[in-house]
N, C-alpha and C positions, 0 to 999 in steps of 0.2 A: 529303723535301726536295730542292730540286734542287740541281746542281753549284754554280750561282750564288746560292744562298743561303747564308747562314753560321748559325754557331750563336747568335748572338745574335736570330734572327728569331723571333716567337713562334711556339707550338705552334697547329695550327689546331683550331678547333672544329668538330667534325663532326656533322652530322645523323642519326638513325636511318636516312634514306633512303640517305644515302652507304655505309652496308654493305652494299648491295645487292651490289656489285661483287664481293665474297668469295663470296657464295652463286653467282654467275654463273661462277666460277673453279672451285667446287666441281661444278657442274652441266658445265663444260667437260670436267675430268678425267673425270667418270662416263662422258660420253658418249664420249670416246676408249677408255676401258676396255673398255666395251661393245663398240664397232667394233673392238678390239684394232688400236688405229691411233693414234699419237700426234698425227696431223697438225691435227685440230682443235684441241688443245691448245696445240701450235706455231705454228699461224695465229692464235690468241687473244693469244699472248703477242707476236707481231710488232704485232697491232691495239695492244696496251696500250702499246706501246713508242712507236710512231708516234704517238698521241694524247698521248702524255706530251710527247713532243718540241715538238709542234707547239702544246700548250697553254702551253707554258713561253714559246715565241716571241711568242705571242697576247699573253701577260701583259706581255711587254717591248714590243709594239705600242701597248697599251694604256696603258702607263706613259710611253712616251715621246709619243703625242698627248693624253694629260691634262695632260703636263707643258706641250707646246707650245700648250696653248689654256687653260693656268691663268688666265691675265687675264680670261677671259671668265664667269668663277664669281665674280668680286669682287662685283658687284653684290647677291650673296645675302649679302652681309657675311663671307664667308671671307678672314681676312688672314693665316692660317698658310701656311707655303711649303707645296708638294705633299708634298714626302717626311714633313713631319710629319703631315699628315692621311692619307696612306697608312700610316704605321706604326699609327695609331690605328686607322685602319677595317679593315685587310690583315692588320696584324702584320709587315709588313714592313720592315727597320730603313733609315734613310736612305742608309745606304751601297750596300745592296743595291739599292734602288729606281736609284741612279746608276748601279749596274752593265746592270741592266736597259735602262734608257734609252741609255748609251751604245753598248751593243753594239746595239741595233736602229737609231740614229744612225748611227753609223760604218761601220755593213756594209748594212743594208737602205735606206737612205736617202742612199748614198752614190753621187753620180751616175758616180764615177771607176770604180766595181765594175759591171762588164757583167751586165745582167740575166739572161743564161744563166747567170753564175757564182753570181748571187743565188740561183736556183731551186735548185742543188746544195747552198747554204749551208745551206738549209732541214734538210736531213738530215744535217748535221754536229753531232757532241757539242756540248754546252755548253762544256766544257773546250777544245773547238778553237775554237768562236768567241769564247770571252775571248781566247784567245791571237790570234785574228785581229782583234777590236776594238782591242788596243794598237798592232800591226801597221798597220792603216789610220790609227789616230789619230796615229801617229807620222810619218805619210807615207813609209813602207817603201817602195821600190820592188820587188815581187814579182809574181811570174808569177800572176795570178787564175784563170788556165785552169787552171793547174796543179794549184795549191790546189784548185780545184774538183773534179780527179781523184782527188784524195788519198783513201786509203782509209781513214786512220785519223789519232789525234793526234800520233805518232810520225812519221809521213811530212809532217804540217803543220808542225811542229817543226823539220823539218829543212829543209824549203823555206824557212822563215822566216830559219833560220840562215845559209844558202847567199845569200839575198837580202841579208842584212847584211855578209856577210863579217866583215872587220875593223873595222868600226863598231859603235860602242858606241850604245844608246840615247841618251845624252846627247848624240852628233853627231847625231842624225836627227830627235830630237825637237822640237815645235813648242813654245817656250815664248811664254806671252802676259805680257806686263809693262805698268803703268802707271807715268807720272811723276809726279812731286808736284803737277803742274799738270792731272793726270787725260787726259792724253793716253795712248793707247792704242796699242801697237805690238806685233807678233811678229818673232819672228828663229826662226833652224832653227839648234839646237843649241848648236856654239861660234862659230857666224858671228858677227862684228859687224854686218853688213846689219839693218838694220829696216826694216819695213815698217809704217807708220802706218795705223790703221784705223777709229780714232774718239776722240773725246773726254768725258770724264765730268763734269759740273758739279759738282764737289767743293763748291760752294759751298750746293749744296741740301742738304748733310748737316747744316745746321742745323734742317732740318725732320726730325721724328722718322720720319715714315714713309718719306721719301727716303733718310733716312741708314740704313733698316734695308734698303731695296732694294737699294741702291748695296753696301753690306756682305756681302748674300746673292749679288749678281751676282758681286762678286771672290773671295769664296768659294767659291761653286759652277764658276766659269769657271776656276780653278786660277790664277788672276790674281797674278803678283808687283808688289808694291807697292814701287818704288822710294823 
């Protein structure tokens, strides 16, 4: 189970062929013993770690792209939310799916993060990437190139702490809100300045499908209904 997953995610059902990797481990250890050199085993271990890291991020990208294209599957009769289908088919709880999607969207699809930095982020631990997901989402002003050069979670945490200074997350986070007439606006932290960015036609909530869609949008978007 990766660091992004939780104890509520379902256990995976493995196929007999999946167990071949354990034979590979035994073989590479035998090879190292015969050669009197641990290098082959250590290299194999590095490759396991590298593949695990990339596969976790590939899953994040997969879930993000699925979510972004979910409406295209409606013609097949699918009415459930992507999070519900992913849980049934992949055993990943909805909150975990949302973490994967947020990680990919806030970091690797973020136009404010330079591409050279994104290349370095691929090698960061999931724990670090989760920290940075919250930082990017809150709009904290951090030195992304300094983060790219950080070697571990502790260094990244310190960079974020310095960037935030005395500011609390409540002062820097972006809040999404909706008035009773459906007007959508955003404001930063405790600021009273509001930026209107759209409006929902709440009269459509009389329609069961529209009501479900609007409720899901409000819930998953973290929109506060005034």
